[in-house]
N, C-alpha and C positions, 0 to 999 in steps of 0.2 A: 733735122740737124742730117745734113751731112755723111753717106755712109764710106765715104772715101776712104782707103787706105794710104797712107805715105811709109814704104820700106829705107831703114836708115842703114846702110851695111857696109861692114870695116871687107874693103877687098882683102887685106894680107889674113885673116881669118874664115873664109867661109869663098867657097867656089862657085862664081855667079850661076853656071847653069843649072847647077844641083839646088841652090837657093830659089830661084825664078821657076823652075820646076814645081819645088815643093811650096811655094807661095801660090800657083799659079791653082795647084789640085787643092787649098785649101783656104783661100782665102777668094779665089777668083780672079776676074781680071779688071776688074777697077781699082788698081794700085798703078803709085806715082812711086817712082823710083830716087833714092840720093847716093850717091857715092860719099862717104867720108876721105877726107884729106890729112894727113901729117899736120897740116896747119889748122885744121877741124875737125875735131875727132865726131863730132857730131850737133851740136847747139843751132850754127848755122843754118843747117838742111833742115832741124826740126823747125826753126822760125820759119824756113820757107814754107816746111810741109803745114803749118797750121795757115799761112797765108794762103795757101794753095785751098783750105778748107777741108784738109783731112780731120776726120773725127778719131781716127786710131792712129797712132806713130807706130813702127814697130823700129826698135833698137837691137841690130842684129850686128853682135861681136863681144869685146869683152867688156871689164869694168869700167874703163873708161870711158867706149861709147853710150854705153846704157846711162851714167851719171850726165854726160852732155847733153843726151836726149833729154833725160826727165827733168835739166837745170828750165829748159826752155819750156818743157809741159807742165810746169808746178805752178796751181794756180789758173792755169788754162781750162778750156773746157772738152779739148783731145784727150783722151784715154792713152795708157803707155802699153804695148807688148812688147814681151822680148823673148829675143832668141839667142839664148847664151852659147858664146863661141870664144871663150877665154878659159886662162887655167883658174882664174880664181873665182867669177862667178859670184861675185857674193851675195846682193840683190835676188840675185835667180834662187840660190840657194834657201836663201831665208825665207822666200814668197814659194818654195818645192815646184817651178819651174823645172821641166822633163833637159836634163839633160845631155850632150851629145847626141841628140834626139832631134832636128830639126822639123820633123813632120808633125814630133807628139807635141812640140812648144807650138807650133804651128796652129793645132787642133787645138789647144786650149784657149789660144786667141781668139778661134773663130767660134767657140762654143759663148762668145761674149758674156762671160762672169767676170762679174768688177767689185772691185772694193778699193776704198780710199785709204790710202796709206799716209802717214807723218813724211816729211821732208825736212831735212835739215841746212842750215846755211852756215856757213862760216867765213868770219871776217878776218883776213890777213895785211895789213898794211893796208887797210882803208879800202882793199877790194875784198868785194863777197864772191862766193861760190857757194854752189851747193854740193849738196852729197846724200845718197839714199842709205849706205851704210853706218858707216863712221869715219872719226877723222883723230888723229893723234899723232903723240910724241913718244921716243923710247925705242922698248923691244921691239914692237910690231913696226913701227915706221925702216927702224935700223935693219929688223928683217928683210924689209922691201930691200933696203939698200943694197945688202950683203947677198941677196939671192942673184945667184950667176945664171944670166940670162939664157946661156948656152944649157945649164941642167936644166932649166922650164924650160924650154921647150921641148926637150927629150924625155923629161921625165913628170913634166906638170906639177900640181900641187907638190909632189913628194919635196921638190927642191927646197918648197921653205922649211922642210925639217931640219935639212942639211945648214941652211942660212940660220935657224934659230939659237944651234950652237955657238955658231960664230958671231951671233948678235946680242946671246948673252955676256959673252965674255965683255962686249963692248958697252957693254949698257954702265952711265955713270949717271948716279945720284944730283939732281940738281934741287935749288928750292923755285918752290913754284907759290907764286901769291894768286889762291884760289877764288872766284864769287860765284855764288850760288844765286841766280834768281835776284838779282841786282844786291846783294846783300853785302856785308862787310868783307872784305877779302881777307881769308886765311892762310897763315905761312904754312904749309906743308913741305917735307923732301919725296921725293920719288924719281926716279928713272926712267916710270912710264906713266904716261896720264891719256886715256881713252873718252873718246864723246861718242855714244854711238845712238843710231835710230833702232837696229837689229842687232844682236849680238854673236848670231854663226859664224864662225871661218871654214876654210878647208880642210877634209878630214872629220867633221863635225865637230871641230872644236869650237867652243860656246864662251868668248871672255865676257859677254855681258848677257847671264843667264837670264835677266827679268825684263832684258830688252825687248818691248812689243811695236811691231810695227803702225799701231796706229792707236795708242794711246796717250799724245799728245803732250809725251815726256821724251826726254832725253837722259841715257842709264850713261855715268861716268866708274871708270875702271884706276885706280889709282894703284900703283905696285912701288914697294920703296925695299923690294928682298937684298937682304947683303950677307954672301956669307952659305955656304953648304944649308947650313938648316931652315935658314928662312928663304930659299931656294925650293925647298922639298914643301915645306909648309903650304909655299905658291902653288906648288903642284899639284899638291893632294887638294888644295881650294879649286883649284881649276877642274882637273880630269874626277875627284870624286864627289866632293860637295856639291859644287857647281852643273857638273857633268854626270856622271854616273847616275847618283842617285838621285837625282830631280827625276830620270826614267820612270823611278817607281813610285816620286812623288810630287807629283806635276806643281802641286799648290807652294809646293817649300819656298819660304824666302831664300834669296841670294844669302850666301856664307863669306862674311868678312871675318879677315884675320890682321895680326899684327901689322902687316907686309903688303896685305890685297886688301882695300878697301871699296867695297861699292856703294855710289849714292846714284841721288835721281834728281832733274832738274827741268826748269824748261829754256833757260837762259843761263850759260857760264861761260865766266870769264878769266883769263888765264893769262900770267905774267910771269918768264921764266928769265931765272937769274941768267943763263948764259944760253946762245941759240941751239936749238935740237934738230935733228932730222924730223920731217912730217909727213904723213899721207893724210892722202884724201880718197877714202873707197879705194886704197889698197895702191894708190899711183901716187910714186913720192914726188913732192911739191917743193923740196929744198929745205932750208935750214929755217926753223922761225923762233921768234923769241918775245910773242905777244898775239894774242889769238882771242875772236869772242865767238861763241857758238849759242843756235837759236833755233828751235823748232818752232814749223807751220803745220801746226795740226790739219791732217787730212788735206791735204794740198794738192796731191797728186793721183790719179784713177788710173786703178793698175787692172786690165785683163789677163 
């Protein structure tokens, strides 16, 4: 197999000279380079890297770049390397890739240790796209819509905290027809529904505490909090029951409450009573009223 390495980098996220020096020091000279564009965050470049025979394709950028490259590599022979340069860096966080340290991230890739992880696919309006972390509607997606871009540039992930307060006030309950693993649809009401392959967000927040990158399953979170008492119950569940408590008891199961329910599945079908803002791996993609999600077990090699 070829040992060639392809680097796909987002020029808005990193200095080219700094990156090239670090890549040369860690990975050597057998490297091909592709730059992302506004029209293509990385999938087309990853396809070109595969056609060129690259055995490892390194994504340098934020969640959008990583997702686009991973989408092309899923089910293929080449491995994915990640040099996180965004504010979210969700897959990198869940894989414990060093953040804000280009040489350390490249050294991890150079070591060559690999693991296979699952990859998710979501179908919206007849078009399927991949995700490595999570998709969803409700507070999580609305938080992305409400996040001030200037504040995000200045404060990084702390901008999401400010946005959460405004997103909570905008959360609207909706009817959801939810089918699990091709079973009959169940009618529920919620304002937030997340489906994920892994569950840690910025600041160590774990919305999906049982999610594992390589268990061949998707994890779901449905939140129907309405009023101060139920919101307090939800926050306790996220911060204490499924957060701090699990630091001391990693074998503890995720705790569901009356307003915060956890489920698991291989396939999920969702139909909403009304369109809602939707996100894919931290990127807001507009409003949707119907979507389906499936997991592709062990589809992605990661170094």
